[in-house]
PyMOL Python script that loads the backbone (N, CA, C, O; Angstrom):
from pymol import cmd

cmd.read_pdbstr("""\
ATOM      1  N   MET A   1     146.207  58.692  86.435  1.00  0.00           N
ATOM      2  CA  MET A   1     146.626  57.845  85.337  1.00  0.00           C
ATOM      3  C   MET A   1     146.540  56.362  85.720  1.00  0.00           C
ATOM      4  O   MET A   1     146.032  55.546  84.951  1.00  0.00           O
ATOM      5  N   VAL A   2     147.033  56.028  86.891  1.00  0.00           N
ATOM      6  CA  VAL A   2     147.024  54.633  87.319  1.00  0.00           C
ATOM      7  C   VAL A   2     145.591  54.168  87.594  1.00  0.00           C
ATOM      8  O   VAL A   2     145.221  53.046  87.246  1.00  0.00           O
ATOM      9  N   LYS A   3     144.795  55.027  88.213  1.00  0.00           N
ATOM     10  CA  LYS A   3     143.402  54.656  88.486  1.00  0.00           C
ATOM     11  C   LYS A   3     142.621  54.449  87.197  1.00  0.00           C
ATOM     12  O   LYS A   3     141.682  53.655  87.164  1.00  0.00           O
ATOM     13  N   ALA A   4     143.000  55.156  86.136  1.00  0.00           N
ATOM     14  CA  ALA A   4     142.330  54.986  84.849  1.00  0.00           C
ATOM     15  C   ALA A   4     142.562  53.585  84.296  1.00  0.00           C
ATOM     16  O   ALA A   4     141.775  53.105  83.480  1.00  0.00           O
ATOM     17  N   CYS A   5     143.634  52.923  84.733  1.00  0.00           N
ATOM     18  CA  CYS A   5     143.935  51.552  84.311  1.00  0.00           C
ATOM     19  C   CYS A   5     143.241  50.529  85.208  1.00  0.00           C
ATOM     20  O   CYS A   5     143.504  49.332  85.095  1.00  0.00           O
ATOM     21  N   ASN A   6     142.356  50.990  86.102  1.00  0.00           N
ATOM     22  CA  ASN A   6     141.583  50.128  86.993  1.00  0.00           C
ATOM     23  C   ASN A   6     142.475  49.390  87.997  1.00  0.00           C
ATOM     24  O   ASN A   6     142.225  48.229  88.322  1.00  0.00           O
ATOM     25  N   ILE A   7     143.509  50.067  88.479  1.00  0.00           N
ATOM     26  CA  ILE A   7     144.405  49.509  89.489  1.00  0.00           C
ATOM     27  C   ILE A   7     143.967  50.029  90.849  1.00  0.00           C
ATOM     28  O   ILE A   7     143.812  51.236  91.038  1.00  0.00           O
ATOM     29  N   HIS A   8     143.768  49.113  91.801  1.00  0.00           N
ATOM     30  CA  HIS A   8     143.292  49.493  93.131  1.00  0.00           C
ATOM     31  C   HIS A   8     144.276  49.143  94.242  1.00  0.00           C
ATOM     32  O   HIS A   8     144.198  49.698  95.338  1.00  0.00           O
ATOM     33  N   THR A   9     145.204  48.221  93.964  1.00  0.00           N
ATOM     34  CA  THR A   9     146.180  47.812  94.969  1.00  0.00           C
ATOM     35  C   THR A   9     147.586  47.938  94.399  1.00  0.00           C
ATOM     36  O   THR A   9     147.796  47.841  93.190  1.00  0.00           O
ATOM     37  N   VAL A  10     148.539  48.156  95.291  1.00  0.00           N
ATOM     38  CA  VAL A  10     149.941  48.294  94.897  1.00  0.00           C
ATOM     39  C   VAL A  10     150.780  47.489  95.876  1.00  0.00           C
ATOM     40  O   VAL A  10     150.608  47.616  97.088  1.00  0.00           O
ATOM     41  N   ALA A  11     151.682  46.663  95.366  1.00  0.00           N
ATOM     42  CA  ALA A  11     152.650  45.942  96.191  1.00  0.00           C
ATOM     43  C   ALA A  11     154.022  46.538  95.922  1.00  0.00           C
ATOM     44  O   ALA A  11     154.386  46.795  94.775  1.00  0.00           O
ATOM     45  N   MET A  12     154.779  46.756  96.991  1.00  0.00           N
ATOM     46  CA  MET A  12     156.108  47.349  96.830  1.00  0.00           C
ATOM     47  C   MET A  12     157.044  46.801  97.897  1.00  0.00           C
ATOM     48  O   MET A  12     156.620  46.480  99.007  1.00  0.00           O
ATOM     49  N   GLU A  13     158.334  46.697  97.545  1.00  0.00           N
ATOM     50  CA  GLU A  13     159.326  46.266  98.521  1.00  0.00           C
ATOM     51  C   GLU A  13     159.473  47.348  99.577  1.00  0.00           C
ATOM     52  O   GLU A  13     159.515  48.538  99.264  1.00  0.00           O
ATOM     53  N   SER A  14     159.550  46.929 100.812  1.00  0.00           N
ATOM     54  CA  SER A  14     159.734  47.887 101.901  1.00  0.00           C
ATOM     55  C   SER A  14     161.205  47.904 102.305  1.00  0.00           C
ATOM     56  O   SER A  14     161.589  47.363 103.342  1.00  0.00           O
ATOM     57  N   THR A  15     162.022  48.539 101.459  1.00  0.00           N
ATOM     58  CA  THR A  15     163.459  48.614 101.667  1.00  0.00           C
ATOM     59  C   THR A  15     163.811  49.882 102.428  1.00  0.00           C
ATOM     60  O   THR A  15     163.467  50.983 101.996  1.00  0.00           O
ATOM     61  N   SER A  16     164.487  49.737 103.548  1.00  0.00           N
ATOM     62  CA  SER A  16     164.923  50.867 104.370  1.00  0.00           C
ATOM     63  C   SER A  16     163.735  51.785 104.649  1.00  0.00           C
ATOM     64  O   SER A  16     162.682  51.312 105.077  1.00  0.00           O
ATOM     65  N   VAL A  17     163.887  53.094 104.412  1.00  0.00           N
ATOM     66  CA  VAL A  17     162.789  54.042 104.618  1.00  0.00           C
ATOM     67  C   VAL A  17     162.361  54.682 103.309  1.00  0.00           C
ATOM     68  O   VAL A  17     161.511  55.573 103.309  1.00  0.00           O
ATOM     69  N   TYR A  18     162.932  54.246 102.195  1.00  0.00           N
ATOM     70  CA  TYR A  18     162.687  54.875 100.895  1.00  0.00           C
ATOM     71  C   TYR A  18     161.253  54.692 100.402  1.00  0.00           C
ATOM     72  O   TYR A  18     160.758  55.517  99.633  1.00  0.00           O
ATOM     73  N   TRP A  19     160.593  53.649 100.822  1.00  0.00           N
ATOM     74  CA  TRP A  19     159.244  53.337 100.362  1.00  0.00           C
ATOM     75  C   TRP A  19     158.178  54.137 101.098  1.00  0.00           C
ATOM     76  O   TRP A  19     157.056  54.247 100.605  1.00  0.00           O
ATOM     77  N   ILE A  20     158.490  54.692 102.248  1.00  0.00           N
ATOM     78  CA  ILE A  20     157.483  55.326 103.103  1.00  0.00           C
ATOM     79  C   ILE A  20     156.784  56.518 102.433  1.00  0.00           C
ATOM     80  O   ILE A  20     155.555  56.564 102.457  1.00  0.00           O
ATOM     81  N   PRO A  21     157.506  57.492 101.832  1.00  0.00           N
ATOM     82  CA  PRO A  21     156.796  58.614 101.199  1.00  0.00           C
ATOM     83  C   PRO A  21     155.866  58.166 100.068  1.00  0.00           C
ATOM     84  O   PRO A  21     154.748  58.668  99.948  1.00  0.00           O
ATOM     85  N   LEU A  22     156.322  57.233  99.247  1.00  0.00           N
ATOM     86  CA  LEU A  22     155.482  56.738  98.154  1.00  0.00           C
ATOM     87  C   LEU A  22     154.261  56.010  98.712  1.00  0.00           C
ATOM     88  O   LEU A  22     153.154  56.157  98.193  1.00  0.00           O
ATOM     89  N   HIS A  23     154.462  55.239  99.752  1.00  0.00           N
ATOM     90  CA  HIS A  23     153.349  54.542 100.411  1.00  0.00           C
ATOM     91  C   HIS A  23     152.296  55.548 100.878  1.00  0.00           C
ATOM     92  O   HIS A  23     151.101  55.352 100.654  1.00  0.00           O
ATOM     93  N   GLN A  24     152.742  56.617 101.523  1.00  0.00           N
ATOM     94  CA  GLN A  24     151.819  57.621 102.042  1.00  0.00           C
ATOM     95  C   GLN A  24     151.066  58.330 100.911  1.00  0.00           C
ATOM     96  O   GLN A  24     149.866  58.578 101.029  1.00  0.00           O
ATOM     97  N   ILE A  25     151.753  58.650  99.835  1.00  0.00           N
ATOM     98  CA  ILE A  25     151.109  59.322  98.692  1.00  0.00           C
ATOM     99  C   ILE A  25     150.057  58.412  98.071  1.00  0.00           C
ATOM    100  O   ILE A  25     148.932  58.845  97.818  1.00  0.00           O
ATOM    101  N   LEU A  26     150.413  57.158  97.825  1.00  0.00           N
ATOM    102  CA  LEU A  26     149.463  56.217  97.223  1.00  0.00           C
ATOM    103  C   LEU A  26     148.259  55.998  98.127  1.00  0.00           C
ATOM    104  O   LEU A  26     147.124  55.923  97.655  1.00  0.00           O
ATOM    105  N   GLU A  27     148.511  55.897  99.429  1.00  0.00           N
ATOM    106  CA  GLU A  27     147.422  55.665 100.363  1.00  0.00           C
ATOM    107  C   GLU A  27     146.457  56.853 100.406  1.00  0.00           C
ATOM    108  O   GLU A  27     145.245  56.662 100.500  1.00  0.00           O
ATOM    109  N   THR A  28     146.982  58.066 100.339  1.00  0.00           N
ATOM    110  CA  THR A  28     146.100  59.246 100.350  1.00  0.00           C
ATOM    111  C   THR A  28     145.281  59.350  99.073  1.00  0.00           C
ATOM    112  O   THR A  28     144.245  60.015  99.059  1.00  0.00           O
ATOM    113  N   HIS A  29     145.729  58.704  98.001  1.00  0.00           N
ATOM    114  CA  HIS A  29     144.973  58.708  96.747  1.00  0.00           C
ATOM    115  C   HIS A  29     144.035  57.502  96.633  1.00  0.00           C
ATOM    116  O   HIS A  29     143.475  57.248  95.566  1.00  0.00           O
ATOM    117  N   GLY A  30     143.864  56.763  97.730  1.00  0.00           N
ATOM    118  CA  GLY A  30     142.867  55.706  97.770  1.00  0.00           C
ATOM    119  C   GLY A  30     143.324  54.319  97.367  1.00  0.00           C
ATOM    120  O   GLY A  30     142.490  53.431  97.191  1.00  0.00           O
ATOM    121  N   PHE A  31     144.628  54.102  97.214  1.00  0.00           N
ATOM    122  CA  PHE A  31     145.124  52.779  96.855  1.00  0.00           C
ATOM    123  C   PHE A  31     145.344  51.942  98.116  1.00  0.00           C
ATOM    124  O   PHE A  31     145.722  52.474  99.159  1.00  0.00           O
ATOM    125  N   ALA A  32     145.111  50.656  98.018  1.00  0.00           N
ATOM    126  CA  ALA A  32     145.484  49.727  99.078  1.00  0.00           C
ATOM    127  C   ALA A  32     146.935  49.337  98.810  1.00  0.00           C
ATOM    128  O   ALA A  32     147.231  48.693  97.803  1.00  0.00           O
ATOM    129  N   VAL A  33     147.829  49.721  99.701  1.00  0.00           N
ATOM    130  CA  VAL A  33     149.264  49.525  99.487  1.00  0.00           C
ATOM    131  C   VAL A  33     149.748  48.388 100.383  1.00  0.00           C
ATOM    132  O   VAL A  33     149.459  48.350 101.579  1.00  0.00           O
ATOM    133  N   PHE A  34     150.489  47.467  99.777  1.00  0.00           N
ATOM    134  CA  PHE A  34     151.029  46.320 100.488  1.00  0.00           C
ATOM    135  C   PHE A  34     152.548  46.401 100.494  1.00  0.00           C
ATOM    136  O   PHE A  34     153.186  46.029  99.510  1.00  0.00           O
ATOM    137  N   PRO A  35     153.146  46.887 101.600  1.00  0.00           N
ATOM    138  CA  PRO A  35     154.615  46.834 101.678  1.00  0.00           C
ATOM    139  C   PRO A  35     155.021  45.382 101.888  1.00  0.00           C
ATOM    140  O   PRO A  35     154.538  44.724 102.809  1.00  0.00           O
ATOM    141  N   VAL A  36     155.899  44.889 101.042  1.00  0.00           N
ATOM    142  CA  VAL A  36     156.274  43.480 101.055  1.00  0.00           C
ATOM    143  C   VAL A  36     157.651  43.330 101.675  1.00  0.00           C
ATOM    144  O   VAL A  36     158.565  44.098 101.374  1.00  0.00           O
ATOM    145  N   ASN A  37     157.794  42.343 102.539  1.00  0.00           N
ATOM    146  CA  ASN A  37     159.063  42.065 103.191  1.00  0.00           C
ATOM    147  C   ASN A  37     160.092  41.671 102.140  1.00  0.00           C
ATOM    148  O   ASN A  37     159.878  40.721 101.387  1.00  0.00           O
ATOM    149  N   VAL A  38     161.196  42.390 102.085  1.00  0.00           N
ATOM    150  CA  VAL A  38     162.238  42.159 101.083  1.00  0.00           C
ATOM    151  C   VAL A  38     162.832  40.765 101.216  1.00  0.00           C
ATOM    152  O   VAL A  38     163.103  40.112 100.208  1.00  0.00           O
ATOM    153  N   GLN A  39     163.038  40.305 102.431  1.00  0.00           N
ATOM    154  CA  GLN A  39     163.632  38.981 102.641  1.00  0.00           C
ATOM    155  C   GLN A  39     162.743  37.886 102.073  1.00  0.00           C
ATOM    156  O   GLN A  39     163.242  36.897 101.537  1.00  0.00           O
ATOM    157  N   TYR A  40     161.423  38.055 102.188  1.00  0.00           N
ATOM    158  CA  TYR A  40     160.510  37.063 101.633  1.00  0.00           C
ATOM    159  C   TYR A  40     160.587  37.040 100.111  1.00  0.00           C
ATOM    160  O   TYR A  40     160.649  35.968  99.508  1.00  0.00           O
ATOM    161  N   VAL A  41     160.583  38.214  99.487  1.00  0.00           N
ATOM    162  CA  VAL A  41     160.622  38.285  98.023  1.00  0.00           C
ATOM    163  C   VAL A  41     161.937  37.736  97.498  1.00  0.00           C
ATOM    164  O   VAL A  41     161.962  37.054  96.473  1.00  0.00           O
ATOM    165  N   ARG A  42     163.029  38.027  98.191  1.00  0.00           N
ATOM    166  CA  ARG A  42     164.341  37.554  97.735  1.00  0.00           C
ATOM    167  C   ARG A  42     164.478  36.037  97.855  1.00  0.00           C
ATOM    168  O   ARG A  42     165.303  35.437  97.165  1.00  0.00           O
ATOM    169  N   SER A  43     163.690  35.420  98.711  1.00  0.00           N
ATOM    170  CA  SER A  43     163.781  33.969  98.866  1.00  0.00           C
ATOM    171  C   SER A  43     163.060  33.225  97.738  1.00  0.00           C
ATOM    172  O   SER A  43     163.220  32.013  97.591  1.00  0.00           O
ATOM    173  N   LEU A  44     162.270  33.948  96.946  1.00  0.00           N
ATOM    174  CA  LEU A  44     161.552  33.323  95.839  1.00  0.00           C
ATOM    175  C   LEU A  44     162.411  33.344  94.577  1.00  0.00           C
ATOM    176  O   LEU A  44     163.191  34.278  94.387  1.00  0.00           O
ATOM    177  N   PRO A  45     162.286  32.339  93.711  1.00  0.00           N
ATOM    178  CA  PRO A  45     163.088  32.306  92.489  1.00  0.00           C
ATOM    179  C   PRO A  45     162.579  33.304  91.452  1.00  0.00           C
ATOM    180  O   PRO A  45     161.576  33.983  91.673  1.00  0.00           O
ATOM    181  N   GLU A  46     163.269  33.386  90.331  1.00  0.00           N
ATOM    182  CA  GLU A  46     162.861  34.169  89.157  1.00  0.00           C
ATOM    183  C   GLU A  46     163.305  35.620  89.148  1.00  0.00           C
ATOM    184  O   GLU A  46     162.871  36.364  88.269  1.00  0.00           O
ATOM    185  N   ARG A  47     164.144  36.067  90.071  1.00  0.00           N
ATOM    186  CA  ARG A  47     164.597  37.454  90.072  1.00  0.00           C
ATOM    187  C   ARG A  47     165.976  37.543  89.423  1.00  0.00           C
ATOM    188  O   ARG A  47     166.867  36.751  89.730  1.00  0.00           O
ATOM    189  N   LYS A  48     166.143  38.500  88.536  1.00  0.00           N
ATOM    190  CA  LYS A  48     167.450  38.714  87.919  1.00  0.00           C
ATOM    191  C   LYS A  48     167.834  40.195  87.906  1.00  0.00           C
ATOM    192  O   LYS A  48     168.978  40.528  88.214  1.00  0.00           O
ATOM    193  N   THR A  49     166.919  41.079  87.561  1.00  0.00           N
ATOM    194  CA  THR A  49     167.200  42.510  87.494  1.00  0.00           C
ATOM    195  C   THR A  49     166.105  43.271  88.231  1.00  0.00           C
ATOM    196  O   THR A  49     165.116  42.676  88.660  1.00  0.00           O
ATOM    197  N   ASP A  50     166.275  44.582  88.380  1.00  0.00           N
ATOM    198  CA  ASP A  50     165.237  45.389  89.028  1.00  0.00           C
ATOM    199  C   ASP A  50     163.920  45.327  88.264  1.00  0.00           C
ATOM    200  O   ASP A  50     162.848  45.269  88.867  1.00  0.00           O
ATOM    201  N   VAL A  51     164.003  45.339  86.936  1.00  0.00           N
ATOM    202  CA  VAL A  51     162.784  45.294  86.119  1.00  0.00           C
ATOM    203  C   VAL A  51     162.075  43.962  86.295  1.00  0.00           C
ATOM    204  O   VAL A  51     160.866  43.929  86.523  1.00  0.00           O
ATOM    205  N   SER A  52     162.814  42.861  86.193  1.00  0.00           N
ATOM    206  CA  SER A  52     162.177  41.558  86.361  1.00  0.00           C
ATOM    207  C   SER A  52     161.718  41.366  87.806  1.00  0.00           C
ATOM    208  O   SER A  52     160.737  40.666  88.060  1.00  0.00           O
ATOM    209  N   ASP A  53     162.427  41.987  88.752  1.00  0.00           N
ATOM    210  CA  ASP A  53     162.024  41.942  90.153  1.00  0.00           C
ATOM    211  C   ASP A  53     160.658  42.615  90.327  1.00  0.00           C
ATOM    212  O   ASP A  53     159.785  42.073  91.004  1.00  0.00           O
ATOM    213  N   CYS A  54     160.471  43.779  89.726  1.00  0.00           N
ATOM    214  CA  CYS A  54     159.190  44.489  89.796  1.00  0.00           C
ATOM    215  C   CYS A  54     158.076  43.652  89.159  1.00  0.00           C
ATOM    216  O   CYS A  54     156.975  43.547  89.699  1.00  0.00           O
ATOM    217  N   GLN A  55     158.378  43.072  88.023  1.00  0.00           N
ATOM    218  CA  GLN A  55     157.377  42.255  87.333  1.00  0.00           C
ATOM    219  C   GLN A  55     157.031  41.017  88.152  1.00  0.00           C
ATOM    220  O   GLN A  55     155.876  40.593  88.185  1.00  0.00           O
ATOM    221  N   TRP A  56     158.034  40.437  88.815  1.00  0.00           N
ATOM    222  CA  TRP A  56     157.808  39.267  89.635  1.00  0.00           C
ATOM    223  C   TRP A  56     156.927  39.622  90.843  1.00  0.00           C
ATOM    224  O   TRP A  56     156.015  38.868  91.180  1.00  0.00           O
ATOM    225  N   ILE A  57     157.190  40.749  91.490  1.00  0.00           N
ATOM    226  CA  ILE A  57     156.358  41.203  92.610  1.00  0.00           C
ATOM    227  C   ILE A  57     154.939  41.450  92.133  1.00  0.00           C
ATOM    228  O   ILE A  57     153.982  41.074  92.811  1.00  0.00           O
ATOM    229  N   GLN A  58     154.792  42.078  90.972  1.00  0.00           N
ATOM    230  CA  GLN A  58     153.459  42.354  90.418  1.00  0.00           C
ATOM    231  C   GLN A  58     152.714  41.048  90.163  1.00  0.00           C
ATOM    232  O   GLN A  58     151.528  40.940  90.476  1.00  0.00           O
ATOM    233  N   HIS A  59     153.393  40.065  89.604  1.00  0.00           N
ATOM    234  CA  HIS A  59     152.754  38.773  89.325  1.00  0.00           C
ATOM    235  C   HIS A  59     152.333  38.088  90.621  1.00  0.00           C
ATOM    236  O   HIS A  59     151.196  37.629  90.738  1.00  0.00           O
ATOM    237  N   LEU A  60     153.232  38.014  91.589  1.00  0.00           N
ATOM    238  CA  LEU A  60     152.908  37.360  92.863  1.00  0.00           C
ATOM    239  C   LEU A  60     151.744  38.060  93.554  1.00  0.00           C
ATOM    240  O   LEU A  60     150.878  37.404  94.134  1.00  0.00           O
ATOM    241  N   HIS A  61     151.720  39.386  93.494  1.00  0.00           N
ATOM    242  CA  HIS A  61     150.633  40.147  94.109  1.00  0.00           C
ATOM    243  C   HIS A  61     149.311  39.899  93.376  1.00  0.00           C
ATOM    244  O   HIS A  61     148.266  39.752  94.009  1.00  0.00           O
ATOM    245  N   SER A  62     149.361  39.855  92.060  1.00  0.00           N
ATOM    246  CA  SER A  62     148.125  39.693  91.287  1.00  0.00           C
ATOM    247  C   SER A  62     147.487  38.321  91.487  1.00  0.00           C
ATOM    248  O   SER A  62     146.276  38.172  91.323  1.00  0.00           O
ATOM    249  N   VAL A  63     148.288  37.323  91.838  1.00  0.00           N
ATOM    250  CA  VAL A  63     147.713  35.996  92.086  1.00  0.00           C
ATOM    251  C   VAL A  63     147.539  35.724  93.583  1.00  0.00           C
ATOM    252  O   VAL A  63     147.212  34.604  93.975  1.00  0.00           O
ATOM    253  N   GLY A  64     147.753  36.735  94.410  1.00  0.00           N
ATOM    254  CA  GLY A  64     147.481  36.633  95.834  1.00  0.00           C
ATOM    255  C   GLY A  64     148.516  35.906  96.662  1.00  0.00           C
ATOM    256  O   GLY A  64     148.195  35.395  97.734  1.00  0.00           O
ATOM    257  N   LEU A  65     149.752  35.846  96.192  1.00  0.00           N
ATOM    258  CA  LEU A  65     150.784  35.129  96.938  1.00  0.00           C
ATOM    259  C   LEU A  65     151.610  36.019  97.858  1.00  0.00           C
ATOM    260  O   LEU A  65     152.494  35.522  98.556  1.00  0.00           O
ATOM    261  N   LEU A  66     151.344  37.311  97.875  1.00  0.00           N
ATOM    262  CA  LEU A  66     152.057  38.211  98.774  1.00  0.00           C
ATOM    263  C   LEU A  66     151.087  38.772  99.796  1.00  0.00           C
ATOM    264  O   LEU A  66     149.921  39.028  99.496  1.00  0.00           O
ATOM    265  N   ARG A  67     151.581  38.955 100.992  1.00  0.00           N
ATOM    266  CA  ARG A  67     150.757  39.642 101.983  1.00  0.00           C
ATOM    267  C   ARG A  67     151.561  40.841 102.476  1.00  0.00           C
ATOM    268  O   ARG A  67     152.790  40.805 102.537  1.00  0.00           O
ATOM    269  N   GLY A  68     150.854  41.880 102.818  1.00  0.00           N
ATOM    270  CA  GLY A  68     151.512  43.106 103.249  1.00  0.00           C
ATOM    271  C   GLY A  68     152.139  42.964 104.621  1.00  0.00           C
ATOM    272  O   GLY A  68     151.636  42.236 105.477  1.00  0.00           O
ATOM    273  N   SER A  69     153.232  43.660 104.818  1.00  0.00           N
ATOM    274  CA  SER A  69     153.876  43.707 106.127  1.00  0.00           C
ATOM    275  C   SER A  69     153.074  44.615 107.054  1.00  0.00           C
ATOM    276  O   SER A  69     152.243  45.406 106.606  1.00  0.00           O
ATOM    277  N   PHE A  70     153.334  44.489 108.337  1.00  0.00           N
ATOM    278  CA  PHE A  70     152.651  45.328 109.316  1.00  0.00           C
ATOM    279  C   PHE A  70     153.041  46.789 109.128  1.00  0.00           C
ATOM    280  O   PHE A  70     154.220  47.107 108.975  1.00  0.00           O
ATOM    281  N   ARG A  71     152.072  47.658 109.139  1.00  0.00           N
ATOM    282  CA  ARG A  71     152.293  49.103 109.072  1.00  0.00           C
ATOM    283  C   ARG A  71     151.524  49.720 110.232  1.00  0.00           C
ATOM    284  O   ARG A  71     150.297  49.624 110.276  1.00  0.00           O
ATOM    285  N   PRO A  72     152.231  50.361 111.184  1.00  0.00           N
ATOM    286  CA  PRO A  72     151.541  50.928 112.337  1.00  0.00           C
ATOM    287  C   PRO A  72     150.665  52.118 111.944  1.00  0.00           C
ATOM    288  O   PRO A  72     150.796  52.642 110.838  1.00  0.00           O
ATOM    289  N   PRO A  73     149.784  52.542 112.830  1.00  0.00           N
ATOM    290  CA  PRO A  73     148.935  53.696 112.546  1.00  0.00           C
ATOM    291  C   PRO A  73     149.764  54.953 112.264  1.00  0.00           C
ATOM    292  O   PRO A  73     150.934  55.030 112.638  1.00  0.00           O
ATOM    293  N   ASP A  74     149.150  55.931 111.605  1.00  0.00           N
ATOM    294  CA  ASP A  74     149.849  57.152 111.202  1.00  0.00           C
ATOM    295  C   ASP A  74     150.511  57.885 112.364  1.00  0.00           C
ATOM    296  O   ASP A  74     151.597  58.442 112.203  1.00  0.00           O
ATOM    297  N   VAL A  75     149.876  57.892 113.523  1.00  0.00           N
ATOM    298  CA  VAL A  75     150.443  58.592 114.682  1.00  0.00           C
ATOM    299  C   VAL A  75     151.774  57.961 115.078  1.00  0.00           C
ATOM    300  O   VAL A  75     152.742  58.670 115.354  1.00  0.00           O
ATOM    301  N   ILE A  76     151.822  56.655 115.107  1.00  0.00           N
ATOM    302  CA  ILE A  76     153.061  55.951 115.453  1.00  0.00           C
ATOM    303  C   ILE A  76     154.120  56.187 114.387  1.00  0.00           C
ATOM    304  O   ILE A  76     155.296  56.357 114.711  1.00  0.00           O
ATOM    305  N   CYS A  77     153.718  56.198 113.115  1.00  0.00           N
ATOM    306  CA  CYS A  77     154.668  56.462 112.026  1.00  0.00           C
ATOM    307  C   CYS A  77     155.280  57.852 112.171  1.00  0.00           C
ATOM    308  O   CYS A  77     156.477  58.029 111.944  1.00  0.00           O
ATOM    309  N   ALA A  78     154.466  58.840 112.549  1.00  0.00           N
ATOM    310  CA  ALA A  78     154.972  60.203 112.737  1.00  0.00           C
ATOM    311  C   ALA A  78     155.972  60.255 113.886  1.00  0.00           C
ATOM    312  O   ALA A  78     157.008  60.912 113.780  1.00  0.00           O
ATOM    313  N   ILE A  79     155.671  59.575 114.969  1.00  0.00           N
ATOM    314  CA  ILE A  79     156.591  59.543 116.111  1.00  0.00           C
ATOM    315  C   ILE A  79     157.895  58.864 115.716  1.00  0.00           C
ATOM    316  O   ILE A  79     158.973  59.330 116.084  1.00  0.00           O
ATOM    317  N   ARG A  80     157.804  57.765 114.970  1.00  0.00           N
ATOM    318  CA  ARG A  80     159.010  57.073 114.504  1.00  0.00           C
ATOM    319  C   ARG A  80     159.868  57.980 113.627  1.00  0.00           C
ATOM    320  O   ARG A  80     161.093  57.982 113.742  1.00  0.00           O
ATOM    321  N   SER A  81     159.225  58.750 112.750  1.00  0.00           N
ATOM    322  CA  SER A  81     159.972  59.659 111.874  1.00  0.00           C
ATOM    323  C   SER A  81     160.728  60.700 112.691  1.00  0.00           C
ATOM    324  O   SER A  81     161.883  61.008 112.396  1.00  0.00           O
ATOM    325  N   LEU A  82     160.083  61.236 113.706  1.00  0.00           N
ATOM    326  CA  LEU A  82     160.750  62.224 114.576  1.00  0.00           C
ATOM    327  C   LEU A  82     161.892  61.573 115.351  1.00  0.00           C
ATOM    328  O   LEU A  82     162.957  62.165 115.525  1.00  0.00           O
ATOM    329  N   TRP A  83     161.655  60.361 115.809  1.00  0.00           N
ATOM    330  CA  TRP A  83     162.676  59.668 116.593  1.00  0.00           C
ATOM    331  C   TRP A  83     163.918  59.364 115.744  1.00  0.00           C
ATOM    332  O   TRP A  83     165.042  59.431 116.243  1.00  0.00           O
ATOM    333  N   ARG A  84     163.720  59.035 114.480  1.00  0.00           N
ATOM    334  CA  ARG A  84     164.842  58.681 113.593  1.00  0.00           C
ATOM    335  C   ARG A  84     165.567  59.895 113.037  1.00  0.00           C
ATOM    336  O   ARG A  84     166.678  59.776 112.522  1.00  0.00           O
ATOM    337  N   HIS A  85     164.948  61.053 113.138  1.00  0.00           N
ATOM    338  CA  HIS A  85     165.545  62.270 112.585  1.00  0.00           C
ATOM    339  C   HIS A  85     166.825  62.605 113.351  1.00  0.00           C
ATOM    340  O   HIS A  85     166.841  62.594 114.582  1.00  0.00           O
ATOM    341  N   PRO A  86     167.900  62.902 112.613  1.00  0.00           N
ATOM    342  CA  PRO A  86     169.164  63.223 113.308  1.00  0.00           C
ATOM    343  C   PRO A  86     169.002  64.457 114.204  1.00  0.00           C
ATOM    344  O   PRO A  86     168.298  65.405 113.856  1.00  0.00           O
ATOM    345  N   ARG A  87     169.640  64.425 115.314  1.00  0.00           N
ATOM    346  CA  ARG A  87     169.532  65.543 116.262  1.00  0.00           C
ATOM    347  C   ARG A  87     170.549  66.596 115.995  1.00  0.00           C
ATOM    348  O   ARG A  87     170.595  67.604 116.701  1.00  0.00           O
TER     349      ARG A  87
END
""", "prot")
cmd.dss("prot")
cmd.show_as("cartoon", "prot")
cmd.util.cbc("prot")
cmd.orient("prot")
């Protein structure tokens, strides 16, 4: 559905670990995903609600004002997931 709208990139806040599964799903479907540092987005004006926050991130991404945060290779991500898992 999203690809039918000619969307090739996705920007999303990288809050805690909640964004990781969605990032992985989008990436496997061929999207270029840009996890955005939450502290950077919060320092910019124009945010009031979650909806306007999403729209603001979309606007900043569409005009090239956001850059993706570092995301390690899949092997390192898997090791991190195991390390964070409660024992």
